[in-house]
C-alpha positions in Angstrom: 62.0 9.9 -30.1 62.5 13.6 -29.4 65.9 14.9 -28.2 66.8 15.3 -24.6 65.1 18.3 -23.0 62.5 18.7 -25.8 59.7 18.3 -23.2 60.5 21.7 -21.7 59.0 23.9 -24.4 55.8 21.8 -24.5 55.4 21.8 -20.7 56.1 25.5 -20.6 53.3 26.1 -23.1 50.9 23.9 -21.3 51.7 25.5 -17.9 51.4 29.0 -19.3 48.0 28.2 -20.9 46.7 26.7 -17.7 47.6 29.7 -15.7 47.4 32.7 -17.9 49.0 35.8 -16.5 46.3 38.3 -17.2 46.5 42.1 -16.9 44.0 43.7 -14.5 43.0 47.4 -14.6 43.6 49.8 -11.8 41.9 53.1 -12.2 44.4 55.1 -10.2 43.6 58.4 -8.4 45.0 60.5 -5.5 47.4 58.6 -3.4 49.6 59.2 -0.4 53.0 57.6 -1.1 55.2 56.5 1.7 58.0 58.3 -0.1 58.4 62.2 0.0 58.1 64.1 -3.3 59.4 67.6 -2.8 57.1 70.0 -1.1 54.0 67.8 -1.7 55.2 65.2 0.9 53.8 61.9 -0.4 50.7 63.3 -2.0 50.6 62.3 -5.7 48.1 61.3 -8.4 48.6 57.9 -10.0 47.2 57.6 -13.5 45.2 54.6 -14.4 47.1 51.5 -15.7 47.1 47.8 -16.1 49.2 45.4 -14.0 49.9 41.7 -14.4 47.8 39.7 -11.9 50.8 37.6 -11.0 54.6 38.0 -11.1 56.3 36.6 -14.2 57.0 32.8 -13.8 59.8 30.6 -14.7 57.8 29.1 -17.5 57.1 32.5 -19.1 60.7 33.7 -18.8 61.9 30.4 -20.3 59.7 31.0 -23.3 61.1 34.5 -23.6 64.7 33.3 -23.5 64.0 30.7 -26.0 62.5 33.3 -28.4 65.3 35.8 -27.6 68.4 33.8 -27.1 70.6 36.9 -26.5 69.2 36.7 -23.0 70.3 33.3 -22.2 72.6 33.1 -19.2 75.5 31.8 -21.4 75.1 34.6 -24.0 74.1 37.7 -22.1 76.9 40.3 -22.0 78.2 41.2 -18.5 77.0 44.7 -19.0 73.4 43.6 -18.6 73.6 41.1 -15.9 76.0 39.9 -13.1 77.3 36.4 -12.6 74.1 35.3 -10.7 71.7 35.8 -13.7 69.5 32.6 -13.9 72.3 30.7 -12.1 69.7 28.6 -10.2 68.6 27.0 -13.5 70.1 23.5 -14.2 71.1 24.5 -17.7 70.7 27.7 -19.8 67.3 26.5 -21.1 66.3 24.3 -18.2 64.9 25.6 -14.9 64.9 23.1 -12.1 62.1 20.5 -12.2 59.0 21.6 -10.4 59.7 25.3 -10.5 58.0 26.4 -13.8 55.1 28.0 -11.9 57.3 29.8 -9.4 58.1 33.5 -9.8 61.3 33.9 -11.9 64.2 35.4 -9.8 67.8 36.2 -10.4 66.8 38.4 -13.4 68.4 41.8 -13.8 66.6 45.0 -14.5 67.8 45.0 -18.0 66.4 41.5 -18.6 63.1 42.3 -16.9 62.8 45.4 -18.9 63.5 43.5 -22.2 60.9 40.9 -21.2 58.1 43.4 -20.7 59.0 45.3 -24.0 58.7 42.0 -25.8 55.2 41.6 -24.5 54.2 45.2 -25.7 54.4 46.2 -22.0 56.9 47.9 -19.5 57.9 47.5 -16.0 55.6 49.4 -13.5 56.8 52.5 -11.9 57.4 52.5 -8.1 54.2 54.5 -7.5 52.2 52.0 -9.6 53.6 49.1 -7.6 53.0 50.9 -4.3 49.5 51.9 -5.3 48.5 48.3 -6.0 50.3 47.0 -2.9 48.4 49.3 -0.6 45.2 47.2 -1.2 44.0 44.1 0.6 41.2 41.8 -0.3 38.6 44.3 0.8 40.0 47.9 0.6 42.0 49.8 -2.1 44.1 51.3 0.8 44.4 49.1 3.9 47.8 50.5 5.1 46.4 51.9 8.4 45.4 48.3 9.4 48.0 47.5 12.1 47.3 43.7 11.8 47.9 43.8 8.1 51.2 45.5 8.6 52.2 42.7 10.9 51.1 40.0 8.5 53.0 41.6 5.7 56.3 41.7 7.7 55.7 38.0 8.6 55.3 37.1 5.0 58.6 38.7 4.3 60.5 36.4 6.6 62.5 33.4 5.4 60.4 30.4 4.3 59.5 28.4 1.2 58.7 30.1 -2.1 55.2 29.5 -3.4 53.8 29.1 -6.9 52.8 32.3 -8.4 49.2 33.3 -7.7 48.8 31.1 -4.6 48.2 34.1 -2.3 44.8 35.7 -1.8 44.3 38.4 -4.5 43.7 41.9 -3.4 40.6 43.9 -4.3 42.0 44.6 -7.8 42.7 40.9 -8.5 46.5 41.2 -8.1 48.4 38.4 -6.3 51.7 38.1 -4.6 52.7 41.8 -4.0 53.9 41.0 -0.5 56.1 38.1 0.3 59.4 36.5 -0.2 59.9 37.6 -3.8 60.2 41.4 -4.3 59.9 43.0 -7.7 61.9 45.4 -10.0 60.1 48.8 -10.6 61.0 50.7 -13.8 62.5 53.7 -11.8 64.5 51.8 -9.1 67.6 54.0 -9.8 65.7 57.3 -8.8 64.4 56.2 -5.5 66.5 58.6 -3.3 69.7 56.6 -3.0 73.1 58.4 -3.4 75.3 57.1 -6.2 77.8 55.6 -3.9 75.1 53.3 -2.5 74.6 51.7 -5.9 78.3 50.9 -6.2 77.8 48.0 -3.9 79.6 44.7 -4.5 77.1 42.5 -6.3 78.2 39.6 -4.3 77.0 41.4 -1.2 74.3 43.8 -2.3 72.9 44.3 1.1 75.7 46.7 1.9 73.6 49.6 0.9 73.5 53.3 2.1 71.0 53.5 5.0 70.4 57.2 4.2 68.1 56.2 1.3 65.5 55.3 3.8 65.3 58.5 5.7 63.0 60.6 3.6 59.7 58.9 4.1 56.3 60.4 4.6 55.2 57.4 6.7 57.9 55.6 8.6 55.5 53.1 10.0 55.3 51.4 6.6 58.4 49.3 7.3 57.7 46.8 4.6 57.8 49.5 2.0 60.9 51.1 3.6 62.9 47.9 3.3 62.1 47.6 -0.4 63.1 51.2 -1.1 66.3 50.9 0.8 67.4 47.8 -1.1 65.9 48.6 -4.6 67.5 52.1 -4.7 70.9 50.6 -3.8 71.0 48.1 -6.7 72.6 48.6 -10.2 70.5 47.6 -13.1 72.7 44.5 -13.8 72.2 43.1 -10.2 70.4 39.8 -9.7 69.0 38.5 -6.3 67.6 35.1 -5.3 64.5 37.0 -4.0 64.0 39.6 -6.8 61.6 39.1 -9.7 59.2 41.3 -11.6 55.8 41.7 -13.3 54.8 44.0 -16.3 52.4 46.9 -16.6 50.6 48.6 -19.5 48.6 51.7 -20.2 44.9 51.5 -20.0 43.3 50.8 -23.4 
């Protein structure tokens, strides 16, 4: 008989195989960001890239931690994660039963970056995330749809987490960009916040500087403003119960 807990790696592999986290291509192009960029306002050009169709799941991150034990919660240096890192798992290599297909959360920027690098990928930039998140199931940019804005804000209110990929995909085939689990961008630390706003107590990271949300090209996009205000205030070692990630790649 196999040792206690030996079923987890097998179940992890079966789960990951059943729901492969594929990369989908986004061609990029001219884009009006909700953030201001110097004299150009929000007008930017996003280069083509690939993005994971779903956020990284508990099963996938478990496989990473097994292969790279320095990222276990009982081994990771405090420099790279706060005390909340993977604290919702029952044991260092044991997520709670029934959660393997849920988006992994309580992961620091350092750990998310290491995961993506191990996959030959990287974290998406904020503009790449925002570009993908502007789409709905029919349009590449549906942000002027007032009903869609209201739906997105409703999705972001407290409720039950869902398994990754249960939402309707957008026109690119990307799931779960709006909802309870937010995502680390690669450049979170350069999103307009003053340095003092990132010195928040990690036990209460919502004490951020409101000034980081002032320089927007479209203040109607409140769902984006909330993300920028929070993400720009976090340090790279911060972990939150509603913060996960997905990876990106260059186009082949």
